[in-house]
Structure formats: C-alpha cells, structure tokens
C-alpha positions as CSV (number, residue, x, y, z in Angstrom):
1,M,-9.0,1.3,-35.8
2,S,-10.7,-2.0,-35.3
3,Q,-13.6,-2.3,-32.8
4,S,-11.5,-4.4,-30.4
5,N,-8.7,-1.7,-30.4
6,N,-11.3,1.0,-29.9
7,M,-12.7,-0.8,-26.9
8,L,-9.3,-1.1,-25.4
9,V,-8.6,2.6,-25.8
10,S,-11.8,3.7,-24.3
11,K,-11.5,1.6,-21.1
12,Q,-10.3,3.3,-17.9
13,L,-9.4,2.1,-14.4
14,A,-10.8,3.1,-11.0
15,T,-9.6,1.6,-7.8
16,L,-11.7,1.9,-4.6
17,G,-11.7,0.6,-1.1
18,G,-14.7,0.8,1.2
19,G,-14.8,-2.1,3.5
20,C,-14.8,-5.8,2.4
21,F,-14.1,-6.0,-1.3
22,W,-16.8,-8.6,-1.7
23,C,-19.5,-6.0,-1.1
24,L,-18.1,-3.5,-3.5
25,D,-17.5,-6.2,-6.1
26,A,-21.2,-7.3,-5.9
27,V,-22.5,-3.8,-6.6
28,Y,-20.1,-2.8,-9.3
29,Q,-20.6,-6.1,-11.2
30,E,-24.2,-5.0,-11.8
31,L,-23.5,-1.6,-13.3
32,V,-23.7,-0.9,-17.0
33,G,-20.3,0.3,-18.2
34,I,-18.3,-1.6,-15.7
35,H,-16.6,-4.3,-17.8
36,R,-14.5,-6.0,-15.3
37,V,-14.1,-6.0,-11.5
38,V,-11.0,-7.4,-9.8
39,C,-10.8,-7.7,-6.0
40,G,-7.4,-7.1,-4.6
41,Y,-5.0,-5.2,-2.3
42,A,-3.4,-1.8,-2.6
43,G,-1.6,0.8,-0.5
44,G,0.6,-1.4,1.7
45,H,4.3,-2.0,2.1
46,D,4.7,-5.7,1.5
47,L,5.2,-7.2,-2.0
48,N,2.6,-9.8,-3.1
49,P,0.3,-9.7,0.0
50,D,-2.2,-12.5,0.6
51,Y,-5.6,-12.4,2.2
52,E,-4.5,-13.7,5.6
53,S,-1.7,-11.2,6.1
54,V,-3.9,-8.3,4.9
55,C,-6.6,-9.3,7.3
56,R,-4.1,-9.5,10.2
57,G,-3.3,-5.9,9.3
58,I,0.4,-6.5,9.0
59,T,0.9,-5.4,5.3
60,G,-0.7,-2.0,5.4
61,H,-2.9,-2.8,2.4
62,A,-6.5,-2.0,1.9
63,E,-9.0,-4.4,0.4
64,V,-10.0,-2.7,-2.9
65,V,-11.7,-3.3,-6.2
66,Q,-10.2,-2.4,-9.4
67,L,-12.8,-1.4,-12.0
68,Y,-12.3,-1.5,-15.7
69,F,-14.9,0.8,-17.2
70,N,-16.0,2.6,-20.4
71,P,-16.4,6.3,-19.7
72,E,-18.8,6.5,-22.6
73,E,-21.1,4.3,-20.7
74,I,-20.4,5.3,-17.1
75,S,-18.4,8.2,-15.8
76,F,-15.8,8.2,-13.1
77,R,-18.1,10.6,-11.2
78,Q,-21.0,8.2,-11.4
79,I,-18.7,5.4,-10.1
80,L,-17.9,7.7,-7.2
81,E,-21.5,8.6,-6.6
82,V,-22.3,4.9,-6.2
83,F,-19.2,4.5,-4.0
84,F,-20.4,7.1,-1.5
85,V,-23.8,5.5,-1.3
86,I,-22.7,1.9,-0.7
87,H,-20.3,2.5,2.2
88,D,-19.9,4.8,5.1
89,P,-17.1,7.3,4.2
90,T,-17.1,8.8,7.8
91,T,-15.8,5.8,9.7
92,L,-12.1,5.5,10.0
93,N,-10.7,2.1,9.3
94,R,-14.0,0.2,9.6
95,Q,-17.2,-0.6,7.8
96,G,-19.9,-2.1,10.0
97,H,-18.4,-5.1,11.9
98,D,-15.3,-5.1,9.7
99,I,-12.6,-3.3,11.7
100,G,-9.0,-2.5,10.7
101,S,-7.0,-0.3,8.3
102,Q,-7.6,-2.9,5.5
103,Y,-11.2,-1.7,5.5
104,R,-10.4,2.0,5.1
105,S,-12.3,4.2,2.7
106,V,-10.0,5.1,-0.1
107,I,-10.0,6.3,-3.7
108,Y,-6.8,5.4,-5.6
109,C,-6.6,7.8,-8.6
110,E,-5.0,6.9,-11.9
111,D,-4.4,10.5,-13.0
112,D,-4.7,14.1,-12.0
113,N,-8.3,14.3,-13.4
114,Q,-9.4,11.5,-11.1
115,M,-7.7,13.2,-8.2
116,K,-9.5,16.5,-9.0
117,E,-12.9,14.8,-9.5
118,S,-12.5,12.8,-6.3
119,S,-11.6,15.8,-4.2
120,Q,-14.5,17.8,-5.8
121,I,-17.1,15.2,-4.9
122,V,-15.9,14.9,-1.3
123,Q,-16.1,18.7,-1.0
124,E,-19.6,18.8,-2.5
125,L,-20.8,16.0,-0.2
126,A,-19.4,17.8,2.8
127,L,-21.1,21.1,1.8
128,Q,-24.4,19.3,1.3
129,G,-24.3,18.0,4.9
130,I,-25.4,14.5,3.9
131,Y,-23.2,12.9,6.6
132,R,-23.3,13.8,10.3
133,E,-19.6,13.2,10.6
134,P,-16.7,14.4,8.5
135,I,-15.7,12.3,5.4
136,V,-12.4,10.4,6.1
137,T,-12.0,8.9,2.7
138,E,-8.4,9.0,1.6
139,I,-7.7,10.2,-1.9
140,K,-4.3,9.2,-3.2
141,M,-2.5,8.3,-6.5
142,A,-2.8,4.6,-7.3
143,P,-0.1,2.4,-5.8
144,I,0.7,-1.1,-7.0
145,F,-2.4,-3.2,-7.2
146,Y,-2.3,-6.9,-6.3
147,A,-5.2,-9.1,-7.4
148,A,-6.7,-11.1,-4.6
149,E,-6.8,-14.9,-4.6
150,D,-9.2,-16.4,-7.2
151,Y,-11.8,-17.5,-4.6
152,H,-12.4,-13.8,-3.8
153,Q,-13.3,-12.8,-7.3
154,N,-17.0,-12.4,-8.0
155,Y,-17.6,-14.0,-4.6
156,F,-21.3,-13.6,-4.5
157,A,-22.0,-14.9,-8.0
158,A,-24.6,-17.7,-8.1
C-alpha cells in the first residue's frame, strides 16, 4: 500500500458542537494529529442550511466542526478531553453570550466505538465532580454534515 493510501486509511472523523464553530476551529487547528478542520452544520431538518438560517434557529442545526484526524497521532478520547475543556458542557443551548440551540453541546459519533467512548467520558466527568451542574452534552450518531460557507473556514487565521 502506498504512503498516500495508508494515510487515507488511517484518518478518522469526529464531529463536535460546543458554541460558535470559530472557537472550536481555532483550537483544533493547533493540535498535532488533526489534519483538517471544517466548520459546518449538523443535526437539523433543512437541506443545505446557510449561516443566516442556522443563526435564526429555524433549521434545527448546530454549529459544528468536523475533524479529520489520525488516531495514531491523537486519539478520539484526547479530542474529547480537549472538547470538554474548551467549552461549558453544562449550559443548555448556549456558550457564553451565544444563545440558541445552534450553540448546543453535542458529539456526533461516526460509529458505536465513538458512541461508547463519548458516553464513558461523560460518565467519568460526572463522577469526578468537575462541573457544578450536570453535563447536558448530546451524544448522537452523526447526521448529514453540511460545510459552512468559505468565509467561516479557519476564521481566525492570520
């Protein structure tokens, strides 16, 4: 198998929502093992949502980032550990001043292993008592992902 084919085989996906996708994008762009970050929308009922309709809360979509990662460099669990540090998983449909269901805390899983690992880390965090309030992060199988408009991609890049 050629090196390029091997790289394709070893890449996996993770799709996370935790507030404005720009903030998640900025953090995950910096991590070793994350090879691509795409801002987008998932979990709604409209086909081909756009930023304006998602922000108005009429599509049901969450702002999310889709991460392409190499599990030999960074594990799904490590991605989740970062996720639970960079946003507040205890606030329902909001992060800071961003309010609405589009800012919900959500993990969209690609397979049963991700589902199990996501549930496990939420249970561990709850038992550790790190947060004063219950974790409200949704854990669901990945729905259709729609890439956001180009101007949202890598928004904070210099």
